[in-house]
Structure formats: structure tokens, C-alpha cells
N, C-alpha and C positions, 0 to 999 in steps of 0.2 A: 465522472468517476464515482463508482460505488464500491467501497472497500469491505473488508471482512468484519469491521466493527459495526456495520449497519447503522452508522451514526447520521447518515443522510446522503443526498445526491449532490456531489460537488459539480458545479456547472461553471465553466470558464469561457469567456469570449475573448479570443486571442487574435492578434494581428501578427502575421509571420512573413518575413521577407528574407530573401537570400541576396547578399551583396558580395560579389566575387564568390568565395567559398564559405563565407561567414553567414550563419543563420541568426537572425535577430527575432526575438519573441517579446511581444508587448501584451500585457494583460489589460484589456479594456474594461472588463466587468467580471465580477465573481459573486456567486451566491451559493450557499449550501441550503438545499431544500429538504424538509423533513419527508421521510417516507410516509405515504398514506398508511394509516395504522393497519388496515386489513392486508395490504401488500406486505408490510413488514412481518406480520404474524405468519403469513403463508411462507415467506422466505425462512423464518426461524423454524417453522415446522419442517420444511424441506431439508434444512441443515441438520436437524436433530432426530428425525424419525424416518423410517422407511415409508415412502410416499407413492401414491399412484401417479402414473405418468400424466394424468389429466391436470394435476396441480402444477407440475413443471411446465406443461404446455401453456397453461393460463399465465403463469408468471413470465414466461419467455415472451409472450405477446403483450401482456398488460404493462410490463416494465417499459416497453418501447413507447406506449401511449403516455406513460408518466414522464419519460424523458422528453417527449415532445412538448408537454406542458412546461417543463423546466426551461427548455430552450426558448419557448415563446415568452415566458415571464422574464427571463434574463434580457432578451432583446428589447422587450418593452421597457424594462427598468433602465437600460442603457440608451433608450431612444434610438435604437439601431434597426434598420430595415432588414428583417429576417431573410428576405429573398436575395440579399447581397452576400450571404454566407456561402463560402466556397464548398465547405464540407463539414461534417460532424464526425468526431471520433468518439466511440463509446467503448469503455472497457467491459461493461456488463457486470452483473452480480455473480461472483464465483460461487457455484454450488458444490463443485467437486474439483479437486486438483491433486492428482496422484501420478506425476510424471515418472517416478522411479519404479513403482511396482506394476501398475496397470497401464502405464504409458498413455494417460489421458488427462484432459482438463475440460471443464464445462463452465461457461459463463452464460447466464440468462440475459436476454435483451436482444431482440431480433432486429438486425440492421435493415433487412428488407422492409419490415413494417414501418420503422422510423423514417426511412427514405421516402416511402410512399406517402406517409402522413404529412411530412413537411416539404416534399418536393425538393429535397436537398440530398446530394450524395452522402452516404454514410460509410465509414470504415469501422469494422468491428472484428471480433474474434482474433485478437492479436496474438494469442499464446499458442494456438494449435500448430502453426508452421514450425516453430522452434521445437515443440515436443515431437513432431513428426521427424525432425532431423536429429533426434536423440538427446535434445536438450531438456532442461527442467521447465522451460516456458516462463521462468521467473528467476530473479526480478528482471523487468523490462525497463525500469527507470534508469539504469546505469548509463545508457547512451545520452539521455537528457542530462544527467549529472556531469558526464564527461564534457558535454558541449558548454554548459553554463557555470560549472563550479571548479574546473581545473585551474591550477596555478602554473605559472611559468617556472617557478623555482621550488615550491614546497609540495609535499604530499598532503592532500586533503582527504577527509572522510565525509561522504554525504550520508546522513543518517535520517531515515524516515521511521517515525513511530506511529503506526496506524494500529489496526487490529493485530497485525504482526509487525515485527521490527526488522528492518533490513539496512544493510550498509553497503556503500560502494567505496572501494579504495582507489583513489585517483592519484597516480604518480604524476610528477611534473609533466606539463603538457607535451614536451618534446622528448620525453624519456622513452626508451625502448621497452620498459617494463609494462606488461599488459594490465589493463583494468581488471580487477576482480571484485566480485560482489556476492552477497548471499543473504537469505533470511537468517536472522540470528535466533529467532524464537518468538514467543508471544509478546506483543507490545502492550496494547491496552485490553486485549480480549478477555483475559482472566480477571483483571482489575474491574472491568466493566461488568462482567458476569456476577462477581461477588457483590458489587454495589447494587445491582438490580435485585439480587436475591435478598439481601439483608436490609437495604434501605429504599428499595424501589426508586432508585435514581439511575440514570444511564451511565454515569461515569463519576470518578472521584475528582470533584472540582478542586483544582490547584493542589491535589494530593493531600487534602486535609484529613481524610480518614486514615491514610497511611501515616501521616505525621503524628497522629494521636495513638497509633498502635505500637505494639512491641514485636520485635522480630522473633519468630518461632524457628530457632536454629535447626531443630530436628526436621521440620518440614522443608526448610530451605535446602538442606543437604539432600533430602529425598528427591526434591524437584530437580536439583542440579545433576542428578544421576540419570536423567532421561537421555536415552541414546542419541537423540537428535543433535545435542550440543557437540558431541564428538564426531558426528558424521562428517566425512571429508567433503570438500567442495567438488563439484557444484551441488547445491542443495537449496530447496525451498520448502515451505511448510504452510499449513493453514488450519482451518477449523477441523479438518479431518483428524488432526493430531491433537491440537490444543483448543478444543471447542467446549461445548456445554457439558459433555460427558466427563471431560477432564476436570472442569470446574466443580461438577457435582461430586466427583471422587474426592477432591480436596475438602469440600464441605463435610462430607460424610466421615472421612477419615480423621478430621480434626474438629469435630463438632463441639468439643469441650472448650474451644478457644473463642475469645471475643472476636466478632467480625472484623474490628479494626486491626487486630493482630494478623488475621489471614490476609487482609488487603495490604498491610505493611509488608508481609512476607512475599507475596506475589509481585509487589512493586520492586522489592529488592531483587527478586529473580530477574525481572526485566533489566534492571540496571546492571546486574552481574553478567548476564549472557551477552549484552551489547558490548560492554567493556572487555570481556574475555575474548570475544571475536576480534575486536579492534586490536588488542594487544597481540593476538596470534597472527593476524593477517597484515599488520603494518608495524614496521620497526619504530618509526618516530613520527606519528601524525602531528602536523603543525596545527591543524584546525579541523574541528568536527562541525559540519554545517547541518543544522537540525530543521526538519519539517515534520508535518503531521500533527494529529491531535495530541499526541503525547508531549509535544512541546509546551503545552499549557499546564502540564502537571508539574508544579513548581518543586514538589518534594522529589519526584523522579529526576528532574533536571539537576537538582542539587546533589543527589546521590551520584549521578554520572560524573559531575565535576569533581566530587570528593574521591571517586575511584580512579580518575585520571587527572590529577591535579596539575600536571605540566602541559595539558592540552587546552587550547582555547575552544570553548563551545559557543557557537553563535547561531542565530536564526538565519535561514536562507534569505530572509528579507535584506540582510546585509549585502547580498549578491544580486538584489533586484528581483527576487522570486518570492512571491507571496507564499508564506509557509503553509497556509491552509489550502491554497489553490494549487499547490505544486503538482500533485498527481493528475488533477484535471488538465492543467497546462501541459503536462507530459504527454497525455494522450491526444491533445490537439497537435503537439509537435510530432508524435509518432504517425498520426494520420497524414500530416503534411509530408513526411518522409515516404509513406506508402504511396501517396498519389504522385510523388516525384520519382518513384522507382528506386528509392534508396533503402538499403538494408537497415534494420533497427535492432537486431539482436547482436550480442557480443559473445562469440563462442567461448572466450576465456572465462566468461561469467556463467553461461548456462550449460556449457558442455556440448552444445550442438556441433554437428560435423562441419558446418559452414555458416557463413552469413546468409541472411535471407530477408527479402521484403516481407513484412508481416502484415496480417490483416486481410479481411475479405471486403471488397468494395461493392456496395449496393447502390444502384442508380435509381433515380426517381421514376 
């Protein structure tokens, strides 16, 4: 899994079984590998500048070679015979995602190349089928959340804070109420961009810069007026909306403020839109189950708890799912469903006209 934050390549080795109708998922090994610096620079260039097709083509193929290295290293670390792997699921690096206006999505990382390099079947391009059926193609994690985080008696919220933040509202397991989910807005992406610009560090470790900053109320109010937050479901977003250009606008418009104050304010924005969506989409969530890099931002997690004092916030690890490995585990799970002929989108989440088996299968 490689997300919008570009913080690395999450690689998970999973063992999956079906017993009766219950799917069990065991994490055997997990590592997050750094992007090769040149590859990361090319991706950042593609995300922020009009680019020739040659750069996209290079990334599309070269990422598969990098993914192959990650798989080999992980298997070596786990002392696991790589040739016994049944399949590899790759999300790919999202370069463009606009299901609402242009009805398209694009993830770099060529499944055919990876399958041929490793002589292992590869499942890739998970989002296109849902978009073709009128859906937003995201989020796709809710079927994983439903399988592993649902309660028999209580409403749970699964929250992932990556580059973007998204929530899944999980009614009690046997309830007739449908699962709903959406992206709520920028998770770490604006925080990370400001940290890199002002301090040349990739993220705000434990939220220390935000903790030492002061809230800029005028800026927060302006940010809260962005139309995405009031857009009805289904909806998803990405760097096309909340990317480097948006971060540059914040810096230019409020250049007279201390960097810590800007970081404090965009951190507050993240806490606000997450809790605002939770309150609007769920009457009484018992538990919020958190995963993703944002879980390590102590200041952000404290603000979430302060804004929803009656709700229990806990790590996905309380439910047996490694919080950092969750999305990589999810795409292992999705690839298992694809190879089993099972649908993986939830129309009540994405707005697709029907359920569908997701992903393209590349054979060795």
C-alpha cells in the first residue's frame, strides 16, 4: 500500500483462511520501506506539475520493480519462501482521482510487470470497476472494516488518518442499517507539507509543533468553508483538492504567522472535520477505532478526544489489526476476495450501481 502521504511503501505478509463463512486474517510480517528518493521526487513532480507522459510511464513500470524489492525483502525478513505466496495485491500510487467530474482514477504500479518479475499472480487497479459503475472508487477499506471491526451490539466508527482521513460507520453486525463511509478531508497531508516547508521534516512528530502553536481562528474559519466538507455522500477526495497548491496558498495568505501557528491550525482543521462528519453520520458512536499514521500524532488524538468526550478512541490493535499495517492488510484481503470471485465494493458507501468484483488479475 502506498498512500497519498508518500510516507513509504507498506508491505504486509498475510495468511488468510475461510472457515465456513468466516474469513480470518493473520499478519505474519510487516515493514514500511522508504521510497527511493528519485522515485519520490518524480511522484511529487507528477502530483504538482503538468508532466510529460514519459514520466508517468517510467513511474508506472519502475514502481513495480520497487514493489518487487519490498516483497523480496519482507519474505527474507520473515524467513518465508516467496514462491509459496498465492498472490500479491497492490493498490498502487494514486496520481489522479476525480470520480465525480471526470469519472476517472489513476494509480501507478503495473501489475503485469510485478507478476512477471516475481512469477506470482498480482491483483491491481482496484478502484476502476467501482468508478465505471458510477461510484466514487473510494473508500474501499469499509468492507475490511465491516469484517473485522463490527460489534454485535454497538455502533463503531473505523477511522483511518493517512494523507486523507476517512471514516466507516459500522452499525451493529446484524442491523439492517447499511454501512456508510467517506473521506472527511485532509488527514496528514497539509500538516506534512507545512512541516517540510518550514522545518524540512516529513511530519509533526507526536504533534509537537502543533502543541507549541496558537490557533489562527480567522484561518480556521476560512478553511472550514471549503465546499468539500458540506458535499453530500458519497464522496472522496485527494491531493487534487488538498495538495501542495492548497498548502502553498495557506503559506502565502498567512505568511505573517509563525509556522507552528499554521501547523496548529491545520491540525485543528483535521480534528474538526473528522468529528464533524462523525457527529453528522452517527447518532451515538460507542467506539472510534483508529489506524494510520495520524494515530501517532498525540496532539491530534487528544483534540479528537476533547471534541468527542463521550466516545472511546482506541487503536485498531485492540481488535487484532496492526494500526500501521491496516491498509496493506486490507489490500491483501481485497485481493483474496477478488481471486475468490467475491465483490468488495459497498454501493451504500461509494454510490456504485451494484456490487462488483474489484481489481485486474495479472498472471505470471
